[in-house]
The first five atom37 places (N, CA, C, CB, O) and aatype in JSON, in Angstrom:
{
  "aatype": [12, 15, 0, 10, 10, 11, 5, 10, 1, 1, 3, 3, 5, 7, 15, 16, 9, 9, 6, 13, 0, 10, 10, 0, 14, 19, 9, 9, 7, 12, 13, 9, 7, 19, 9, 5, 19, 7, 9, 15, 12, 5, 0, 18, 2, 15, 12, 1, 7, 9, 0, 15, 3, 16, 0, 1, 18, 0, 19, 19, 6, 18, 12, 2, 6, 1, 16, 19, 16, 3, 3, 0, 9, 11, 16, 11, 0, 10, 3, 9, 0, 11, 15, 0, 14, 18, 15, 10, 5, 3, 16, 19, 5, 19, 16, 19, 19, 14, 19, 0, 16, 14, 1, 19, 8, 7, 16, 13, 6, 11, 16, 9, 16, 9, 16, 18, 16, 14, 14, 3, 9, 10, 14, 10, 19, 3, 13, 0, 15, 11, 5, 10, 16, 13, 15, 1, 14, 9, 13, 19, 9, 3, 6],
  "atom_mask": [
    [1, 1, 1, 1, 1],
    [1, 1, 1, 1, 1],
    [1, 1, 1, 1, 1],
    [1, 1, 1, 1, 1],
    [1, 1, 1, 1, 1],
    [1, 1, 1, 1, 1],
    [1, 1, 1, 1, 1],
    [1, 1, 1, 1, 1],
    [1, 1, 1, 1, 1],
    [1, 1, 1, 1, 1],
    [1, 1, 1, 1, 1],
    [1, 1, 1, 1, 1],
    [1, 1, 1, 1, 1],
    [1, 1, 1, 0, 1],
    [1, 1, 1, 1, 1],
    [1, 1, 1, 1, 1],
    [1, 1, 1, 1, 1],
    [1, 1, 1, 1, 1],
    [1, 1, 1, 1, 1],
    [1, 1, 1, 1, 1],
    [1, 1, 1, 1, 1],
    [1, 1, 1, 1, 1],
    [1, 1, 1, 1, 1],
    [1, 1, 1, 1, 1],
    [1, 1, 1, 1, 1],
    [1, 1, 1, 1, 1],
    [1, 1, 1, 1, 1],
    [1, 1, 1, 1, 1],
    [1, 1, 1, 0, 1],
    [1, 1, 1, 1, 1],
    [1, 1, 1, 1, 1],
    [1, 1, 1, 1, 1],
    [1, 1, 1, 0, 1],
    [1, 1, 1, 1, 1],
    [1, 1, 1, 1, 1],
    [1, 1, 1, 1, 1],
    [1, 1, 1, 1, 1],
    [1, 1, 1, 0, 1],
    [1, 1, 1, 1, 1],
    [1, 1, 1, 1, 1],
    [1, 1, 1, 1, 1],
    [1, 1, 1, 1, 1],
    [1, 1, 1, 1, 1],
    [1, 1, 1, 1, 1],
    [1, 1, 1, 1, 1],
    [1, 1, 1, 1, 1],
    [1, 1, 1, 1, 1],
    [1, 1, 1, 1, 1],
    [1, 1, 1, 0, 1],
    [1, 1, 1, 1, 1],
    [1, 1, 1, 1, 1],
    [1, 1, 1, 1, 1],
    [1, 1, 1, 1, 1],
    [1, 1, 1, 1, 1],
    [1, 1, 1, 1, 1],
    [1, 1, 1, 1, 1],
    [1, 1, 1, 1, 1],
    [1, 1, 1, 1, 1],
    [1, 1, 1, 1, 1],
    [1, 1, 1, 1, 1],
    [1, 1, 1, 1, 1],
    [1, 1, 1, 1, 1],
    [1, 1, 1, 1, 1],
    [1, 1, 1, 1, 1],
    [1, 1, 1, 1, 1],
    [1, 1, 1, 1, 1],
    [1, 1, 1, 1, 1],
    [1, 1, 1, 1, 1],
    [1, 1, 1, 1, 1],
    [1, 1, 1, 1, 1],
    [1, 1, 1, 1, 1],
    [1, 1, 1, 1, 1],
    [1, 1, 1, 1, 1],
    [1, 1, 1, 1, 1],
    [1, 1, 1, 1, 1],
    [1, 1, 1, 1, 1],
    [1, 1, 1, 1, 1],
    [1, 1, 1, 1, 1],
    [1, 1, 1, 1, 1],
    [1, 1, 1, 1, 1],
    [1, 1, 1, 1, 1],
    [1, 1, 1, 1, 1],
    [1, 1, 1, 1, 1],
    [1, 1, 1, 1, 1],
    [1, 1, 1, 1, 1],
    [1, 1, 1, 1, 1],
    [1, 1, 1, 1, 1],
    [1, 1, 1, 1, 1],
    [1, 1, 1, 1, 1],
    [1, 1, 1, 1, 1],
    [1, 1, 1, 1, 1],
    [1, 1, 1, 1, 1],
    [1, 1, 1, 1, 1],
    [1, 1, 1, 1, 1],
    [1, 1, 1, 1, 1],
    [1, 1, 1, 1, 1],
    [1, 1, 1, 1, 1],
    [1, 1, 1, 1, 1],
    [1, 1, 1, 1, 1],
    [1, 1, 1, 1, 1],
    [1, 1, 1, 1, 1],
    [1, 1, 1, 1, 1],
    [1, 1, 1, 1, 1],
    [1, 1, 1, 1, 1],
    [1, 1, 1, 1, 1],
    [1, 1, 1, 0, 1],
    [1, 1, 1, 1, 1],
    [1, 1, 1, 1, 1],
    [1, 1, 1, 1, 1],
    [1, 1, 1, 1, 1],
    [1, 1, 1, 1, 1],
    [1, 1, 1, 1, 1],
    [1, 1, 1, 1, 1],
    [1, 1, 1, 1, 1],
    [1, 1, 1, 1, 1],
    [1, 1, 1, 1, 1],
    [1, 1, 1, 1, 1],
    [1, 1, 1, 1, 1],
    [1, 1, 1, 1, 1],
    [1, 1, 1, 1, 1],
    [1, 1, 1, 1, 1],
    [1, 1, 1, 1, 1],
    [1, 1, 1, 1, 1],
    [1, 1, 1, 1, 1],
    [1, 1, 1, 1, 1],
    [1, 1, 1, 1, 1],
    [1, 1, 1, 1, 1],
    [1, 1, 1, 1, 1],
    [1, 1, 1, 1, 1],
    [1, 1, 1, 1, 1],
    [1, 1, 1, 1, 1],
    [1, 1, 1, 1, 1],
    [1, 1, 1, 1, 1],
    [1, 1, 1, 1, 1],
    [1, 1, 1, 1, 1],
    [1, 1, 1, 1, 1],
    [1, 1, 1, 1, 1],
    [1, 1, 1, 1, 1],
    [1, 1, 1, 1, 1],
    [1, 1, 1, 1, 1],
    [1, 1, 1, 1, 1],
    [1, 1, 1, 1, 1],
    [1, 1, 1, 1, 1]
  ],
  "atom_positions": [
    [[4.45, -59.35, -21.95], [3.72, -58.14, -21.57], [3.76, -57.89, -20.05], [2.27, -58.23, -22.04], [3.87, -56.75, -19.6]],
    [[3.68, -58.93, -19.29], [3.75, -58.82, -17.85], [5.12, -58.3, -17.41], [3.46, -60.16, -17.2], [5.19, -57.48, -16.49]],
    [[6.16, -58.74, -18.02], [7.5, -58.3, -17.68], [7.64, -56.81, -18.0], [8.56, -59.12, -18.45], [8.27, -56.08, -17.22]],
    [[7.09, -56.35, -19.08], [7.12, -54.92, -19.47], [6.41, -54.07, -18.47], [6.51, -54.71, -20.84], [6.89, -52.99, -18.12]],
    [[5.26, -54.53, -18.0], [4.55, -53.73, -16.96], [5.32, -53.71, -15.66], [3.14, -54.28, -16.7], [5.37, -52.65, -15.02]],
    [[5.91, -54.77, -15.23], [6.75, -54.78, -14.04], [7.89, -53.8, -14.18], [7.29, -56.18, -13.78], [8.2, -53.05, -13.26]],
    [[8.5, -53.82, -15.33], [9.68, -52.92, -15.58], [9.23, -51.46, -15.51], [10.34, -53.22, -16.99], [9.92, -50.62, -14.92]],
    [[8.08, -51.17, -16.12], [7.57, -49.75, -16.11], [7.2, -49.3, -14.71], [6.32, -49.59, -17.03], [7.4, -48.15, -14.33]],
    [[6.65, -50.27, -13.92], [6.26, -49.9, -12.57], [7.48, -49.57, -11.73], [5.44, -51.02, -11.93], [7.39, -48.68, -10.89]],
    [[8.59, -50.22, -11.89], [9.79, -49.97, -11.11], [10.6, -48.75, -11.69], [10.67, -51.26, -11.09], [11.43, -48.18, -11.0]],
    [[10.34, -48.4, -12.89], [11.12, -47.3, -13.53], [10.7, -45.96, -12.94], [10.92, -47.28, -15.1], [9.51, -45.64, -13.01]],
    [[11.58, -45.17, -12.38], [11.24, -43.93, -11.82], [11.86, -42.74, -12.59], [11.66, -43.92, -10.4], [11.88, -41.61, -12.09]],
    [[12.34, -43.0, -13.8], [12.84, -41.88, -14.65], [11.66, -41.05, -15.05], [13.61, -42.4, -15.93], [10.6, -41.57, -15.41]],
    [[11.83, -39.75, -14.99], [10.78, -38.82, -15.37], [9.84, -38.45, -14.22], [0.0, 0.0, 0.0], [8.98, -37.59, -14.4]],
    [[10.0, -39.05, -13.08], [9.14, -38.76, -11.96], [9.34, -37.31, -11.42], [9.41, -39.78, -10.86], [8.42, -36.65, -10.94]],
    [[10.61, -36.88, -11.54], [10.92, -35.52, -11.07], [10.16, -34.47, -11.86], [12.42, -35.25, -11.15], [9.68, -33.49, -11.29]],
    [[10.06, -34.66, -13.16], [9.39, -33.65, -14.01], [7.92, -33.7, -13.73], [9.66, -33.89, -15.52], [7.27, -32.65, -13.81]],
    [[7.34, -34.85, -13.41], [5.94, -34.93, -13.09], [5.66, -34.21, -11.73], [5.48, -36.41, -13.05], [4.69, -33.47, -11.61]],
    [[6.5, -34.44, -10.76], [6.37, -33.8, -9.49], [6.49, -32.28, -9.63], [7.41, -34.34, -8.54], [5.75, -31.53, -9.0]],
    [[7.43, -31.85, -10.45], [7.62, -30.42, -10.67], [6.37, -29.83, -11.37], [8.9, -30.17, -11.51], [5.94, -28.73, -11.03]],
    [[5.81, -30.54, -12.32], [4.64, -30.06, -12.99], [3.45, -29.95, -12.07], [4.31, -30.94, -14.13], [2.61, -29.07, -12.24]],
    [[3.36, -30.82, -11.1], [2.28, -30.76, -10.13], [2.46, -29.63, -9.1], [2.17, -32.1, -9.42], [1.5, -28.97, -8.71]],
    [[3.73, -29.43, -8.67], [3.98, -28.47, -7.61], [4.31, -27.04, -8.09], [5.08, -28.98, -6.77], [4.12, -26.08, -7.34]],
    [[4.8, -26.92, -9.3], [5.24, -25.58, -9.81], [4.12, -24.53, -9.76], [5.75, -25.7, -11.28], [4.37, -23.4, -9.33]],
    [[2.89, -24.87, -10.17], [1.85, -23.78, -10.12], [1.58, -23.31, -8.67], [0.49, -24.29, -10.75], [1.32, -22.13, -8.45]],
    [[1.65, -24.22, -7.71], [1.41, -23.89, -6.34], [2.55, -22.99, -5.8], [1.27, -25.16, -5.5], [2.3, -21.99, -5.12]],
    [[3.76, -23.36, -6.11], [4.95, -22.58, -5.66], [4.99, -21.23, -6.31], [6.26, -23.33, -5.96], [5.26, -20.22, -5.66]],
    [[4.72, -21.19, -7.59], [4.7, -19.89, -8.31], [3.54, -18.99, -7.81], [4.55, -20.13, -9.85], [3.72, -17.78, -7.71]],
    [[2.4, -19.57, -7.52], [1.27, -18.81, -6.99], [1.55, -18.26, -5.62], [0.0, 0.0, 0.0], [1.16, -17.13, -5.3]],
    [[2.25, -19.06, -4.78], [2.6, -18.53, -3.45], [3.67, -17.46, -3.57], [3.08, -19.66, -2.52], [3.67, -16.51, -2.78]],
    [[4.59, -17.57, -4.51], [5.63, -16.56, -4.7], [4.97, -15.23, -5.13], [6.68, -17.03, -5.76], [5.3, -14.17, -4.59]],
    [[4.05, -15.29, -6.07], [3.34, -14.1, -6.53], [2.57, -13.47, -5.4], [2.4, -14.43, -7.67], [2.55, -12.25, -5.27]],
    [[1.9, -14.33, -4.56], [1.15, -13.83, -3.43], [2.04, -13.11, -2.41], [0.0, 0.0, 0.0], [1.63, -12.09, -1.86]],
    [[3.24, -13.62, -2.15], [4.21, -12.99, -1.24], [4.61, -11.66, -1.79], [5.46, -13.88, -1.03], [4.68, -10.68, -1.04]],
    [[4.88, -11.58, -3.14], [5.22, -10.29, -3.72], [4.11, -9.3, -3.59], [5.6, -10.45, -5.15], [4.35, -8.14, -3.27]],
    [[2.84, -9.72, -3.84], [1.72, -8.83, -3.73], [1.53, -8.28, -2.32], [0.48, -9.53, -4.17], [1.21, -7.11, -2.13]],
    [[1.74, -9.17, -1.32], [1.62, -8.72, 0.07], [2.73, -7.74, 0.4], [1.66, -9.92, 1.04], [2.52, -6.75, 1.09]],
    [[3.93, -8.04, -0.1], [5.08, -7.07, 0.11], [4.78, -5.7, -0.51], [0.0, 0.0, 0.0], [5.04, -4.67, 0.11]],
    [[4.23, -5.69, -1.71], [3.87, -4.43, -2.35], [2.83, -3.66, -1.51], [3.32, -4.68, -3.76], [2.93, -2.45, -1.34]],
    [[1.84, -4.38, -1.01], [0.83, -3.76, -0.16], [1.4, -3.17, 1.16], [-0.24, -4.79, 0.17], [1.04, -2.08, 1.59]],
    [[2.28, -3.93, 1.74], [2.93, -3.46, 2.96], [3.77, -2.21, 2.69], [3.8, -4.58, 3.56], [3.74, -1.25, 3.46]],
    [[4.51, -2.22, 1.61], [5.3, -1.07, 1.24], [4.43, 0.16, 0.99], [6.13, -1.38, 0.01], [4.77, 1.27, 1.39]],
    [[3.26, -0.07, 0.31], [2.35, 1.01, 0.04], [1.75, 1.56, 1.33], [1.25, 0.55, -0.89], [1.6, 2.77, 1.45]],
    [[1.42, 0.74, 2.27], [0.86, 1.18, 3.56], [1.92, 1.97, 4.32], [0.37, -0.04, 4.41], [1.6, 3.0, 4.91]],
    [[3.13, 1.51, 4.33], [4.24, 2.26, 4.95], [4.41, 3.61, 4.26], [5.56, 1.46, 4.87], [4.62, 4.63, 4.93]],
    [[4.33, 3.63, 2.95], [4.42, 4.94, 2.24], [3.28, 5.89, 2.63], [4.41, 4.72, 0.71], [3.49, 7.09, 2.77]],
    [[2.09, 5.35, 2.8], [0.94, 6.21, 3.2], [1.18, 6.79, 4.57], [-0.39, 5.42, 3.19], [0.83, 7.95, 4.81]],
    [[1.76, 6.05, 5.48], [2.14, 6.54, 6.8], [3.14, 7.67, 6.71], [2.72, 5.42, 7.64], [3.03, 8.68, 7.41]],
    [[4.14, 7.49, 5.81], [5.14, 8.49, 5.63], [4.59, 9.79, 5.02], [0.0, 0.0, 0.0], [4.96, 10.89, 5.41]],
    [[3.71, 9.62, 4.07], [3.04, 10.74, 3.41], [2.25, 11.54, 4.4], [2.13, 10.25, 2.31], [2.33, 12.77, 4.42]],
    [[1.49, 10.85, 5.25], [0.69, 11.55, 6.26], [1.6, 12.25, 7.26], [-0.26, 10.58, 6.99], [1.27, 13.36, 7.69]],
    [[2.71, 11.67, 7.65], [3.62, 12.35, 8.59], [4.26, 13.6, 7.93], [4.74, 11.35, 9.07], [4.34, 14.66, 8.54]],
    [[4.7, 13.44, 6.67], [5.33, 14.55, 5.98], [4.29, 15.68, 5.78], [5.92, 14.08, 4.61], [4.64, 16.85, 5.91]],
    [[3.07, 15.37, 5.48], [2.03, 16.4, 5.31], [1.71, 17.1, 6.62], [0.76, 15.8, 4.73], [1.51, 18.31, 6.64]],
    [[1.65, 16.33, 7.71], [1.41, 16.89, 9.05], [2.56, 17.85, 9.4], [1.29, 15.75, 10.12], [2.33, 18.94, 9.92]],
    [[3.75, 17.42, 9.1], [4.94, 18.29, 9.38], [4.85, 19.6, 8.59], [6.28, 17.54, 9.01], [5.14, 20.68, 9.11]],
    [[4.43, 19.48, 7.33], [4.27, 20.67, 6.47], [3.23, 21.62, 7.07], [3.84, 20.25, 5.04], [3.46, 22.83, 7.12]],
    [[2.1, 21.09, 7.52], [1.03, 21.94, 8.06], [1.47, 22.65, 9.33], [-0.21, 21.12, 8.34], [1.2, 23.84, 9.52]],
    [[2.17, 21.87, 10.21], [2.59, 22.48, 11.47], [3.65, 23.57, 11.24], [3.14, 21.41, 12.42], [3.62, 24.61, 11.9]],
    [[4.57, 23.34, 10.33], [5.66, 24.32, 10.07], [5.02, 25.58, 9.45], [6.8, 23.71, 9.08], [5.41, 26.7, 9.78]],
    [[4.04, 25.39, 8.54], [3.4, 26.57, 7.97], [2.59, 27.37, 9.01], [2.51, 26.16, 6.82], [2.57, 28.6, 8.96]],
    [[1.94, 26.71, 9.92], [1.24, 27.43, 10.98], [2.21, 28.11, 11.92], [0.34, 26.5, 11.76], [1.95, 29.21, 12.39]],
    [[3.35, 27.46, 12.19], [4.37, 28.07, 13.06], [4.98, 29.31, 12.43], [5.47, 27.06, 13.37], [5.4, 30.24, 13.13]],
    [[5.04, 29.33, 11.09], [5.55, 30.52, 10.4], [4.42, 31.55, 10.14], [6.23, 30.1, 9.05], [4.57, 32.47, 9.34]],
    [[3.34, 31.36, 10.81], [2.19, 32.25, 10.78], [1.6, 32.44, 9.38], [2.57, 33.58, 11.34], [1.15, 33.52, 9.01]],
    [[1.61, 31.33, 8.6], [0.93, 31.26, 7.33], [-0.32, 30.38, 7.47], [1.87, 30.72, 6.23], [-0.26, 29.26, 7.97]],
    [[-1.4, 30.92, 7.03], [-2.65, 30.15, 7.1], [-2.64, 29.07, 5.95], [-3.93, 31.12, 6.99], [-2.37, 29.37, 4.78]],
    [[-2.94, 27.88, 6.34], [-2.97, 26.78, 5.43], [-4.34, 26.21, 5.36], [-1.99, 25.75, 5.82], [-4.86, 25.75, 6.38]],
    [[-4.97, 26.2, 4.21], [-6.31, 25.7, 4.07], [-6.29, 24.17, 3.9], [-7.01, 26.38, 2.86], [-5.24, 23.57, 3.64]],
    [[-7.44, 23.57, 4.07], [-7.57, 22.12, 3.93], [-7.18, 21.7, 2.53], [-9.0, 21.66, 4.24], [-6.52, 20.67, 2.34]],
    [[-7.57, 22.51, 1.54], [-7.25, 22.18, 0.14], [-5.72, 22.29, -0.08], [-8.02, 23.14, -0.86], [-5.17, 21.53, -0.88]],
    [[-5.05, 23.2, 0.58], [-3.6, 23.34, 0.41], [-2.92, 22.13, 1.04], [-3.08, 24.65, 1.04], [-1.93, 21.65, 0.49]],
    [[-3.43, 21.64, 2.16], [-2.88, 20.44, 2.8], [-3.08, 19.25, 1.87], [-3.55, 20.19, 4.19], [-2.16, 18.46, 1.66]],
    [[-4.28, 19.11, 1.31], [-4.57, 18.02, 0.41], [-3.69, 18.05, -0.81], [-5.99, 18.05, -0.01], [-3.18, 17.01, -1.22]],
    [[-3.48, 19.23, -1.41], [-2.65, 19.35, -2.59], [-1.2, 18.98, -2.19], [-2.72, 20.82, -3.18], [-0.56, 18.25, -2.95]],
    [[-0.66, 19.41, -1.08], [0.66, 19.08, -0.67], [0.79, 17.61, -0.48], [1.04, 19.8, 0.57], [1.79, 17.03, -0.91]],
    [[-0.18, 16.94, 0.17], [-0.14, 15.48, 0.36], [-0.12, 14.75, -0.98], [-1.36, 15.0, 1.2], [0.61, 13.77, -1.12]],
    [[-0.87, 15.2, -1.95], [-0.83, 14.58, -3.26], [0.52, 14.76, -3.94], [-1.92, 15.14, -4.13], [1.04, 13.85, -4.59]],
    [[1.08, 15.95, -3.78], [2.4, 16.23, -4.36], [3.47, 15.3, -3.72], [2.78, 17.74, -4.15], [4.34, 14.75, -4.4]],
    [[3.38, 15.16, -2.43], [4.34, 14.29, -1.73], [4.13, 12.85, -2.14], [4.2, 14.44, -0.2], [5.11, 12.11, -2.29]],
    [[2.9, 12.43, -2.31], [2.62, 11.01, -2.65], [3.17, 10.66, -4.08], [1.04, 10.74, -2.59], [3.65, 9.55, -4.3]],
    [[3.09, 11.58, -5.0], [3.48, 11.34, -6.34], [4.95, 11.57, -6.65], [2.68, 12.17, -7.2], [5.44, 11.24, -7.73]],
    [[5.68, 12.15, -5.64], [7.12, 12.4, -5.88], [7.94, 11.35, -5.12], [7.53, 13.86, -5.42], [7.43, 10.58, -4.31]],
    [[9.24, 11.37, -5.41], [10.14, 10.43, -4.77], [10.23, 10.76, -3.26], [11.54, 10.47, -5.44], [10.18, 11.95, -2.93]],
    [[10.36, 9.87, -2.39], [10.64, 8.43, -2.55], [9.4, 7.59, -2.62], [11.49, 7.93, -1.41], [9.51, 6.38, -2.76]],
    [[8.2, 8.16, -2.54], [6.97, 7.36, -2.46], [6.52, 6.98, -3.83], [5.87, 8.11, -1.74], [6.26, 5.79, -4.03]],
    [[6.38, 7.84, -4.77], [6.04, 7.59, -6.19], [4.83, 6.67, -6.34], [7.24, 6.96, -6.91], [4.83, 5.7, -7.1]],
    [[3.77, 7.05, -5.57], [2.52, 6.29, -5.71], [1.81, 6.68, -6.97], [1.6, 6.52, -4.52], [1.94, 7.79, -7.47]],
    [[1.02, 5.71, -7.5], [0.35, 5.94, -8.76], [-0.87, 6.84, -8.59], [-0.06, 4.62, -9.38], [-1.11, 7.39, -7.52]],
    [[-1.65, 6.99, -9.66], [-2.77, 7.9, -9.68], [-3.94, 7.42, -8.83], [-3.23, 8.1, -11.09], [-4.93, 8.14, -8.73]],
    [[-3.88, 6.28, -8.24], [-5.04, 5.8, -7.45], [-5.03, 6.35, -6.05], [-5.06, 4.28, -7.38], [-5.92, 6.0, -5.27]],
    [[-4.09, 7.19, -5.69], [-4.01, 7.77, -4.35], [-5.05, 8.93, -4.25], [-2.54, 8.29, -4.05], [-5.2, 9.76, -5.15]],
    [[-5.76, 8.92, -3.08], [-6.74, 9.94, -2.81], [-6.5, 10.47, -1.39], [-8.19, 9.39, -2.98], [-6.12, 9.72, -0.5]],
    [[-6.74, 11.79, -1.21], [-6.48, 12.4, 0.06], [-7.69, 13.25, 0.45], [-5.19, 13.24, 0.02], [-8.21, 14.01, -0.37]],
    [[-8.13, 13.14, 1.72], [-9.13, 13.97, 2.22], [-8.66, 14.57, 3.53], [-10.42, 13.21, 2.38], [-8.04, 13.88, 4.35]],
    [[-8.94, 15.86, 3.74], [-8.6, 16.57, 4.99], [-9.92, 17.13, 5.56], [-7.51, 17.75, 4.74], [-10.63, 17.89, 4.9]],
    [[-10.2, 16.72, 6.78], [-11.47, 17.14, 7.39], [-11.17, 17.75, 8.73], [-12.46, 15.94, 7.55], [-10.52, 17.13, 9.56]],
    [[-11.65, 19.0, 8.97], [-11.45, 19.6, 10.26], [-12.34, 18.91, 11.32], [-11.75, 21.1, 10.19], [-13.48, 18.54, 11.02]],
    [[-11.86, 18.74, 12.51], [-12.58, 18.15, 13.62], [-13.32, 19.29, 14.31], [-11.63, 17.38, 14.6], [-12.73, 20.33, 14.57]],
    [[-14.65, 19.1, 14.61], [-15.46, 20.13, 15.18], [-14.98, 20.46, 16.61], [-16.93, 19.71, 15.18], [-14.87, 21.63, 16.99]],
    [[-14.7, 19.4, 17.39], [-14.25, 19.62, 18.76], [-12.93, 18.97, 18.94], [-15.24, 19.08, 19.78], [-12.85, 17.75, 19.04]],
    [[-11.84, 19.77, 18.97], [-10.48, 19.22, 19.09], [-10.3, 18.49, 20.45], [-9.42, 20.38, 18.95], [-10.91, 18.87, 21.45]],
    [[-9.51, 17.5, 20.46], [-9.19, 16.76, 21.65], [-8.21, 17.53, 22.57], [-8.6, 15.42, 21.25], [-8.19, 17.31, 23.78]],
    [[-7.45, 18.39, 22.02], [-6.5, 19.21, 22.8], [-6.97, 20.65, 22.77], [-5.03, 19.09, 22.25], [-7.16, 21.22, 21.69]],
    [[-7.18, 21.26, 23.95], [-7.64, 22.63, 24.02], [-6.58, 23.57, 23.48], [-8.01, 23.0, 25.44], [-5.38, 23.44, 23.75]],
    [[-7.07, 24.54, 22.71], [-6.18, 25.57, 22.16], [-5.5, 25.13, 20.81], [0.0, 0.0, 0.0], [-4.53, 25.74, 20.37]],
    [[-6.04, 24.11, 20.2], [-5.48, 23.71, 18.92], [-6.57, 23.56, 17.86], [-4.71, 22.4, 19.07], [-7.75, 23.47, 18.18]],
    [[-6.16, 23.53, 16.6], [-7.02, 23.16, 15.54], [-6.64, 21.68, 15.25], [-6.85, 24.13, 14.27], [-5.47, 21.32, 15.17]],
    [[-7.66, 20.89, 15.1], [-7.42, 19.47, 14.77], [-8.03, 19.14, 13.44], [-7.99, 18.54, 15.86], [-9.2, 19.43, 13.17]],
    [[-7.2, 18.53, 12.61], [-7.69, 18.07, 11.29], [-7.38, 16.59, 11.12], [-7.05, 18.89, 10.13], [-6.39, 16.12, 11.68]],
    [[-8.14, 15.88, 10.42], [-7.88, 14.46, 10.13], [-7.57, 14.3, 8.69], [-9.07, 13.57, 10.51], [-8.36, 14.69, 7.83]],
    [[-6.4, 13.73, 8.41], [-6.0, 13.49, 7.06], [-6.23, 11.95, 6.8], [-4.47, 13.94, 6.82], [-5.79, 11.11, 7.59]],
    [[-6.89, 11.64, 5.74], [-7.13, 10.26, 5.35], [-6.6, 10.06, 3.92], [-8.66, 9.92, 5.44], [-6.9, 10.81, 2.99]],
    [[-5.79, 9.03, 3.82], [-5.18, 8.67, 2.52], [-5.63, 7.3, 2.13], [-3.63, 8.72, 2.58], [-5.51, 6.36, 2.92]],
    [[-6.16, 7.15, 0.95], [-6.58, 5.86, 0.42], [-5.79, 5.59, -0.87], [-8.12, 5.83, 0.16], [-5.55, 6.48, -1.68]],
    [[-5.42, 4.35, -1.01], [-4.58, 3.92, -2.16], [-4.84, 2.47, -2.52], [-3.08, 4.1, -1.83], [-5.04, 1.62, -1.65]],
    [[-4.83, 2.2, -3.83], [-4.97, 0.85, -4.3], [-3.67, 0.48, -4.94], [-6.15, 0.69, -5.27], [-3.34, 1.04, -5.98]],
    [[-2.87, -0.46, -4.36], [-1.62, -0.86, -4.95], [-1.85, -1.5, -6.32], [-0.89, -1.82, -4.03], [-2.92, -2.04, -6.6]],
    [[-0.8, -1.42, -7.18], [-0.93, -2.05, -8.49], [-0.91, -3.58, -8.4], [0.18, -1.57, -9.4], [-0.31, -4.17, -7.5]],
    [[-1.59, -4.21, -9.36], [-1.54, -5.67, -9.42], [-0.25, -6.08, -10.09], [-2.76, -6.25, -10.19], [0.13, -5.48, -11.09]],
    [[0.45, -7.09, -9.56], [1.72, -7.51, -10.21], [1.46, -8.44, -11.34], [2.65, -8.18, -9.21], [2.32, -8.62, -12.2]],
    [[0.28, -9.05, -11.38], [-0.02, -9.99, -12.44], [-1.38, -9.65, -13.02], [0.02, -11.45, -11.93], [-2.37, -10.24, -12.6]],
    [[-1.46, -8.71, -13.97], [-2.74, -8.23, -14.47], [-3.48, -9.27, -15.29], [-2.54, -7.01, -15.28], [-4.66, -9.09, -15.61]],
    [[-2.78, -10.38, -15.64], [-3.51, -11.41, -16.42], [-4.49, -12.21, -15.53], [-2.5, -12.39, -17.09], [-5.47, -12.76, -16.02]],
    [[-4.2, -12.26, -14.26], [-5.1, -12.98, -13.32], [-6.1, -11.99, -12.8], [-4.32, -13.66, -12.13], [-5.76, -10.84, -12.54]],
    [[-7.34, -12.44, -12.65], [-8.44, -11.52, -12.16], [-8.32, -11.41, -10.65], [-9.89, -12.06, -12.55], [-9.06, -12.04, -9.91]],
    [[-7.35, -10.58, -10.2], [-7.14, -10.36, -8.75], [-7.02, -8.87, -8.58], [-5.85, -11.12, -8.19], [-6.11, -8.24, -9.11]],
    [[-7.95, -8.3, -7.83], [-7.94, -6.86, -7.55], [-7.27, -6.6, -6.21], [-9.37, -6.29, -7.55], [-7.65, -7.21, -5.22]],
    [[-6.32, -5.75, -6.16], [-5.67, -5.38, -4.88], [-6.67, -4.7, -3.98], [-4.45, -4.44, -5.12], [-7.56, -3.97, -4.43]],
    [[-6.53, -4.95, -2.7], [-7.37, -4.35, -1.72], [-7.02, -2.88, -1.53], [-7.26, -5.1, -0.41], [-5.84, -2.53, -1.48]],
    [[-7.98, -2.05, -1.43], [-7.8, -0.63, -1.18], [-7.33, -0.43, 0.23], [-9.1, 0.15, -1.43], [-7.93, -0.94, 1.18]],
    [[-6.24, 0.32, 0.39], [-5.67, 0.58, 1.74], [-6.1, 1.99, 2.17], [-4.07, 0.44, 1.74], [-6.24, 2.89, 1.34]],
    [[-6.29, 2.15, 3.47], [-6.65, 3.4, 4.01], [-5.86, 3.7, 5.28], [-8.11, 3.44, 4.28], [-5.7, 2.83, 6.14]],
    [[-5.35, 4.94, 5.39], [-4.61, 5.33, 6.59], [-5.11, 6.72, 6.99], [-3.05, 5.32, 6.34], [-5.22, 7.61, 6.15]],
    [[-5.42, 6.9, 8.27], [-5.86, 8.17, 8.82], [-4.96, 8.57, 10.01], [-7.36, 8.08, 9.26], [-4.46, 7.72, 10.75]],
    [[-4.79, 9.87, 10.17], [-4.06, 10.39, 11.32], [-4.48, 11.79, 11.59], [-2.55, 10.33, 11.11], [-4.9, 12.49, 10.67]],
    [[-4.39, 12.26, 12.87], [-4.75, 13.63, 13.14], [-3.6, 14.58, 12.91], [-5.24, 13.76, 14.54], [-2.43, 14.21, 12.98]],
    [[-3.96, 15.81, 12.63], [-2.92, 16.89, 12.51], [-3.38, 17.94, 13.53], [-2.79, 17.53, 10.97], [-4.51, 18.42, 13.48]],
    [[-2.48, 18.27, 14.45], [-2.77, 19.31, 15.47], [-1.92, 20.52, 15.18], [-2.5, 18.79, 16.94], [-0.7, 20.41, 15.05]],
    [[-2.56, 21.68, 15.07], [-1.85, 22.94, 14.99], [-2.33, 23.87, 16.04], [-1.99, 23.56, 13.64], [-3.51, 23.87, 16.39]],
    [[-1.43, 24.67, 16.57], [-1.74, 25.52, 17.74], [-2.57, 26.69, 17.24], [-0.43, 26.03, 18.47], [-2.25, 27.29, 16.22]],
    [[-3.63, 27.0, 17.97], [-4.49, 28.15, 17.72], [-3.91, 29.4, 18.42], [-5.94, 27.85, 18.21], [-3.99, 29.56, 19.64]],
    [[-3.33, 30.26, 17.58], [-2.74, 31.46, 18.19], [-3.46, 32.68, 17.79], [-1.29, 31.6, 17.83], [-3.1, 33.78, 18.21]]
  ]
}
């Protein structure tokens, strides 16, 4: 019996599978976390692009002497968000608020705020993605 125990103590066959079983959940969890962070970063970058495209739309419309309401800017931002290349899901929300006192004399200033919750990559785990928010001003010339 003593010889058998000594032989089992020196035997290292199967140790690799035990180490893998111990480390695999940690490595897989870290991999999923990296993917989730990447999705959130891509979503934030998309929100910046949507805000820029919407600001460009508002400025061009004002330069062409067309009045653009806050609701029209909001609708355009939602259309941009849901179309390619951004293709954000239905959790995107847009608000456009006029600023009472513009920072630049002779302009109208509006603030566009976009909020979005990225999708969860692993819906089986009880992990809710953090809601992202991006705001930027839109300046149009008062003519």
